[in-house]
C-alpha positions as CSV (number, residue, x, y, z in Angstrom):
1,M,-16.5,2.9,19.7
2,E,-13.9,1.3,17.5
3,F,-13.1,3.4,14.5
4,G,-12.2,1.2,11.6
5,L,-13.1,0.2,8.1
6,S,-16.2,-1.8,7.4
7,E,-16.1,-5.1,5.6
8,D,-17.4,-3.5,2.4
9,Q,-14.7,-0.9,2.5
10,R,-12.0,-3.5,2.9
11,L,-13.3,-5.5,0.1
12,M,-13.6,-2.5,-2.1
13,Q,-10.0,-1.4,-1.5
14,E,-8.8,-5.0,-2.1
15,S,-10.7,-5.1,-5.3
16,V,-9.2,-1.8,-6.6
17,N,-5.7,-3.0,-5.6
18,R,-6.1,-6.3,-7.4
19,T,-7.4,-4.6,-10.5
20,L,-4.5,-2.1,-10.5
21,E,-2.0,-4.9,-10.0
22,K,-3.2,-6.3,-13.3
23,V,-3.8,-3.2,-15.4
24,S,-1.2,-0.8,-13.9
25,P,2.1,-2.6,-13.7
26,L,5.3,-0.6,-13.8
27,E,5.7,-1.3,-17.5
28,R,2.3,0.3,-18.3
29,V,3.0,3.3,-16.1
30,R,6.4,3.8,-17.8
31,K,4.7,3.6,-21.2
32,A,2.1,6.3,-20.2
33,A,4.8,8.5,-18.7
34,D,7.3,8.3,-21.5
35,G,4.7,8.5,-24.2
36,G,3.2,11.7,-22.8
37,E,-0.3,10.2,-22.5
38,D,-2.9,12.5,-21.0
39,Y,-4.0,9.5,-19.0
40,A,-4.0,5.8,-19.4
41,R,-7.4,5.1,-20.9
42,D,-7.3,1.3,-20.4
43,I,-6.5,1.7,-16.7
44,W,-9.2,4.3,-16.3
45,Q,-11.7,2.1,-18.1
46,A,-10.9,-0.7,-15.7
47,L,-11.7,1.6,-12.8
48,V,-14.9,2.8,-14.5
49,E,-16.0,-0.8,-14.5
50,L,-15.6,-0.8,-10.7
51,G,-17.6,2.4,-10.4
52,V,-14.7,4.5,-9.2
53,P,-15.5,7.7,-11.2
54,G,-19.0,7.8,-9.6
55,M,-18.0,7.1,-6.0
56,L,-19.2,10.4,-4.6
57,I,-22.0,11.0,-7.0
58,P,-25.5,10.1,-5.8
59,E,-27.1,6.9,-7.0
60,A,-29.9,8.9,-8.6
61,E,-27.3,10.4,-11.0
62,G,-25.7,7.0,-11.8
63,G,-23.1,7.0,-9.0
64,M,-22.5,5.0,-5.8
65,G,-23.2,7.7,-3.2
66,L,-20.2,6.8,-1.0
67,G,-18.3,9.0,1.3
68,L,-14.9,10.6,1.3
69,L,-13.3,7.8,3.3
70,D,-14.2,5.4,0.5
71,A,-12.6,7.8,-2.0
72,A,-9.5,8.0,0.2
73,L,-9.1,4.3,0.2
74,V,-9.1,4.3,-3.6
75,S,-6.7,7.2,-3.7
76,E,-4.3,5.3,-1.5
77,A,-4.4,2.4,-4.0
78,L,-3.8,4.7,-6.9
79,G,-0.7,6.1,-5.2
80,R,0.5,2.7,-4.4
81,H,0.4,1.8,-8.1
82,V,1.3,5.3,-9.4
83,A,-1.8,4.9,-11.7
84,P,-1.9,7.6,-14.4
85,V,-5.6,8.3,-14.2
86,P,-7.7,11.5,-13.7
87,F,-9.1,10.7,-10.3
88,L,-8.5,13.7,-8.1
89,A,-10.3,16.3,-10.2
90,S,-12.7,14.2,-12.2
91,A,-13.9,11.8,-9.6
92,V,-13.7,13.9,-6.4
93,M,-13.3,17.7,-6.8
94,A,-15.5,18.4,-9.8
95,P,-18.5,16.3,-8.6
96,L,-18.3,18.1,-5.3
97,A,-18.5,21.4,-7.2
98,L,-21.5,20.3,-9.2
99,M,-23.3,18.8,-6.2
100,G,-22.6,21.9,-4.1
101,V,-23.5,24.8,-6.4
102,G,-24.5,23.4,-9.7
103,S,-28.0,23.9,-10.9
104,R,-30.3,21.0,-11.3
105,A,-29.9,21.2,-15.0
106,Q,-26.1,21.2,-14.7
107,Q,-26.2,18.3,-12.4
108,E,-28.4,16.3,-14.7
109,A,-26.2,17.2,-17.7
110,Y,-22.8,16.4,-16.2
111,L,-22.9,14.1,-13.2
112,P,-24.2,11.0,-15.0
113,K,-21.4,11.4,-17.6
114,L,-18.8,11.7,-14.9
115,A,-20.1,8.7,-13.1
116,A,-20.1,6.6,-16.3
117,G,-16.6,7.7,-17.2
118,E,-18.0,9.3,-20.4
119,A,-16.5,12.7,-19.5
120,I,-13.4,13.9,-17.8
121,A,-13.3,17.1,-15.7
122,G,-10.4,19.2,-14.8
123,V,-10.2,21.6,-11.9
124,A,-8.4,25.0,-11.7
125,I,-8.6,26.4,-8.2
126,S,-4.9,26.4,-7.3
127,E,-4.6,30.1,-6.8
128,R,-7.1,29.8,-3.9
129,A,-5.2,26.9,-2.4
130,S,-1.6,28.1,-2.9
131,G,-2.0,31.9,-2.7
132,A,-1.9,34.5,-5.4
133,R,0.8,34.4,-8.0
134,D,2.1,37.2,-10.3
135,K,-0.1,37.5,-13.4
136,A,-2.3,34.6,-12.3
137,G,-6.0,34.6,-11.5
138,V,-9.3,34.7,-13.3
139,T,-11.7,37.6,-13.4
140,V,-15.4,37.5,-14.6
141,R,-17.2,40.3,-16.4
142,N,-20.5,40.1,-18.2
143,G,-20.4,36.3,-17.9
144,K,-17.0,36.0,-19.6
145,L,-13.7,34.9,-18.1
146,N,-10.3,36.6,-18.5
147,G,-6.9,35.8,-17.0
148,T,-4.8,32.8,-16.3
149,A,-5.4,29.7,-14.1
150,L,-2.2,27.8,-13.2
151,F,-1.9,24.2,-12.2
152,A,-5.2,22.9,-13.5
153,I,-5.5,19.3,-12.2
154,D,-6.4,16.4,-14.6
155,F,-5.7,18.8,-17.4
156,G,-5.1,16.4,-20.3
157,G,-8.1,14.9,-21.9
158,A,-10.6,17.0,-19.9
159,D,-13.9,17.7,-21.6
160,F,-14.6,20.6,-19.3
161,F,-13.1,22.5,-16.4
162,I,-14.3,23.8,-13.0
163,V,-12.6,27.2,-12.7
164,G,-12.4,29.4,-9.6
165,D,-12.3,33.2,-10.1
166,R,-10.7,35.9,-7.9
167,E,-14.0,36.8,-6.3
168,G,-14.8,33.3,-5.0
169,G,-17.1,32.2,-7.8
170,L,-17.0,28.9,-9.6
171,H,-17.6,28.4,-13.3
172,L,-17.9,25.5,-15.7
173,V,-15.9,26.0,-18.9
174,R,-16.0,23.5,-21.8
175,A,-12.6,22.5,-23.1
176,D,-13.4,23.7,-26.7
177,A,-14.8,27.1,-25.6
178,P,-13.7,29.9,-28.0
179,G,-10.9,32.0,-26.4
180,L,-9.7,29.3,-24.1
181,T,-6.0,28.3,-24.5
182,R,-4.5,25.3,-22.9
183,K,-0.8,24.6,-22.2
184,R,0.4,21.4,-20.6
185,L,2.9,22.0,-17.8
186,T,5.9,19.7,-17.3
187,T,6.1,18.7,-13.7
188,I,8.4,16.1,-12.0
189,D,5.5,13.6,-11.9
190,L,4.7,12.3,-15.4
191,T,1.9,10.1,-14.2
192,R,-0.5,13.0,-13.8
193,S,-1.5,15.8,-16.2
194,I,-1.2,19.4,-14.9
195,G,-1.8,22.4,-17.2
196,E,-2.3,26.2,-17.5
197,L,-5.5,27.7,-18.8
198,G,-5.7,31.1,-20.5
199,F,-9.0,33.0,-20.8
200,S,-9.8,35.7,-23.3
201,D,-13.5,36.5,-23.1
202,V,-14.4,32.9,-22.6
203,E,-18.0,32.0,-22.2
204,A,-18.7,30.1,-18.9
205,E,-21.6,28.6,-17.1
206,P,-21.6,30.0,-13.6
207,L,-22.1,27.5,-10.8
208,A,-24.2,29.7,-8.6
209,S,-26.9,27.7,-6.9
210,G,-25.4,28.1,-3.5
211,D,-22.4,29.3,-1.5
212,A,-19.5,29.0,-4.0
213,A,-16.9,30.0,-1.5
214,A,-18.0,27.2,0.9
215,T,-18.0,24.7,-2.0
216,S,-14.5,25.8,-3.1
217,R,-13.4,25.2,0.5
218,R,-14.9,21.7,0.5
219,M,-13.2,21.0,-2.9
220,L,-9.9,22.1,-1.4
221,D,-10.4,20.0,1.7
222,A,-11.3,16.9,-0.2
223,G,-8.4,17.4,-2.6
224,R,-6.0,17.7,0.3
225,V,-7.2,14.5,1.9
226,M,-6.9,12.7,-1.4
227,L,-3.3,13.9,-1.9
228,A,-2.4,12.7,1.6
229,A,-3.9,9.3,0.9
230,D,-2.1,9.1,-2.4
231,T,1.2,9.8,-0.6
232,L,0.4,7.2,2.0
233,G,-0.1,4.6,-0.8
234,A,3.1,5.6,-2.7
235,G,5.1,5.8,0.5
236,W,4.1,2.3,1.6
237,M,5.0,0.9,-1.8
238,M,8.5,2.5,-1.5
239,I,8.9,1.0,1.9
240,D,7.9,-2.5,0.6
241,K,10.3,-2.1,-2.3
242,A,13.1,-1.1,0.1
243,V,12.5,-4.0,2.4
244,D,12.4,-6.5,-0.6
245,Y,15.6,-5.0,-1.9
246,A,17.3,-5.2,1.5
247,K,16.4,-8.9,1.6
248,E,18.1,-9.6,-1.7
249,R,21.1,-7.2,-2.1
250,K,24.3,-8.6,-0.7
251,Q,27.4,-6.8,0.5
252,F,30.4,-8.4,2.2
253,G,28.7,-11.8,1.8
254,R,25.6,-10.8,3.7
255,V,22.2,-9.4,2.6
256,I,22.1,-5.7,3.5
257,G,18.9,-6.3,5.4
258,S,20.9,-8.0,8.2
259,F,22.8,-4.7,8.8
260,Q,21.5,-2.8,11.8
261,A,21.6,0.5,10.1
262,V,19.4,-0.7,7.2
263,K,17.0,-2.3,9.6
264,H,16.7,1.0,11.5
265,M,16.1,2.9,8.3
266,C,13.2,0.6,7.2
267,A,11.7,0.5,10.7
268,E,11.9,4.3,11.0
269,M,10.1,4.7,7.6
270,A,7.2,2.5,8.8
271,A,7.0,4.1,12.2
272,E,6.8,7.6,10.6
273,L,4.3,6.8,7.8
274,E,1.8,4.4,9.4
275,P,0.3,6.9,11.9
276,G,-0.7,9.0,9.0
277,R,-3.3,6.4,8.0
278,S,-5.5,7.2,11.0
279,L,-5.1,10.9,10.4
280,I,-6.3,10.5,6.9
281,W,-9.2,8.3,7.9
282,Y,-10.3,10.8,10.5
283,A,-9.9,13.8,8.1
284,A,-12.1,11.9,5.6
285,H,-14.6,11.1,8.3
286,A,-14.7,14.7,9.5
287,F,-15.4,15.9,5.9
288,D,-18.7,13.9,5.9
289,A,-19.7,13.8,9.5
290,I,-18.0,16.7,11.4
291,P,-17.9,19.6,9.0
292,G,-16.7,22.0,11.6
293,E,-13.4,20.1,11.8
294,A,-13.1,19.2,8.1
295,S,-10.8,22.1,6.9
296,L,-8.5,21.8,9.9
297,M,-8.1,18.1,9.7
298,A,-7.6,18.2,5.9
299,A,-4.8,20.8,6.4
300,H,-3.2,18.7,9.1
301,A,-3.3,15.5,6.9
302,K,-1.9,17.3,3.9
303,A,0.9,19.0,5.8
304,H,1.9,15.9,7.8
305,L,1.9,13.4,5.0
306,A,3.8,15.8,2.8
307,E,6.6,15.9,5.3
308,V,6.6,12.2,6.1
309,G,6.3,11.3,2.5
310,R,9.4,13.2,1.6
311,F,11.3,11.5,4.4
312,V,10.1,8.0,3.2
313,A,10.9,8.8,-0.5
314,R,14.5,9.9,0.4
315,T,15.2,7.1,2.8
316,A,13.7,4.3,0.6
317,T,15.9,5.6,-2.3
318,E,18.9,5.5,0.1
319,V,18.3,1.9,1.0
320,H,18.5,1.0,-2.6
321,G,21.9,2.7,-2.9
322,G,23.0,3.7,-6.4
323,M,20.3,1.5,-7.9
324,G,17.6,3.7,-6.4
325,F,18.6,6.6,-8.8
326,T,18.4,4.5,-12.0
327,D,15.5,4.1,-14.3
328,L,15.8,0.4,-14.2
329,L,13.9,0.0,-10.9
330,G,11.4,2.8,-11.6
331,L,11.6,3.9,-8.0
332,H,11.6,7.5,-9.3
333,Y,7.9,7.3,-10.3
334,W,6.9,6.9,-6.7
335,F,9.5,9.5,-5.5
336,K,8.2,12.1,-8.0
337,R,4.5,11.3,-7.3
338,I,5.1,12.0,-3.6
339,G,6.9,15.2,-4.7
340,L,3.9,16.5,-6.7
341,D,1.5,15.5,-3.9
342,R,3.5,17.7,-1.6
343,Q,3.0,20.8,-3.7
344,L,-0.5,20.5,-5.2
345,L,-3.2,22.4,-3.5
346,G,-0.8,24.1,-1.2
347,S,2.6,23.2,0.2
348,P,2.9,21.9,3.7
349,E,3.9,25.4,4.8
350,R,0.7,26.8,3.3
351,A,-1.4,24.0,4.8
352,R,0.1,24.7,8.3
353,Q,-0.6,28.4,7.7
354,D,-4.2,27.6,6.9
355,A,-4.5,25.5,10.1
356,A,-3.1,28.3,12.1
357,V,-5.6,30.8,10.7
358,L,-8.5,28.3,11.3
359,Q,-7.5,28.1,15.0
360,G,-7.0,31.8,15.4
361,W,-3.3,31.6,15.8
362,A,-2.4,33.7,12.7
363,A,-4.0,36.4,10.6
364,D,-5.4,35.4,7.2
């Protein structure tokens, strides 16, 4: 059997890329980043018209009922164009939570709104992905939440949040809930919104119609695959920009792309990054079709692309020389995007530790 994309999947990714080329040029990304926008609503609306927010949501709830590989193809395109939109939490992780352990009433109330782009969801389960931190974590007592959740994804503009507690439970919290405090965190990547949530006797809707711990694991696995795909897209754009620059920049009367050292740098970036594509595809396939391998493959994809992405980001910047460090070219938006991808939902070291535990090579 040949494992590859279907014609529909190729057409879908091409459509998303063409749309992003129009609506998410560097000038628009720069405006969103410098202006402190929660997310670029015009770019998000263009993706809504393509059905992107409802990719994983069943057709009965207004979505497209597609698989994680389809979502990974979109995530790659978003990374390529450093699109400032709330895809990771709102279109992937939150729907998985609601479909996994949400009650029928909760699914009917929230899934259609997410699919239609009428609501944005944030997700706060980073403590589970990255390990416990001092003074961080959420507890539940008598149906109310207390504590702090760090690194909430798609924080800005969220209408509600999916929050994980210390005991493995999941909860839905409205953004305007009394007692909830929200603080936007400044990260190196200004194209995505990350924040901190504070809870003081906050009313929450428990998501308790199934195994919350297993659903949290699936949310984490899916998120890691999406981040790996985002890095793949951002990395290839940096390679393309480095190659284009090497064809134009001249030194000593010759384009620098004719120098053997520069050729080797570009070739090494491509050779390191491209094998990650099949790893991501298989991890996404395993998520839907081979659940026993899903967590391990997601950890491998996250860890490998994080390391390769950092190498590509550094090398592509080096090919650009001093220009690579200026704001003029905007290369730093891809550089920093890859940097945040590396740390969200667990560093590569954490992902490798998870993989070792899953294989019985290390204690949890």
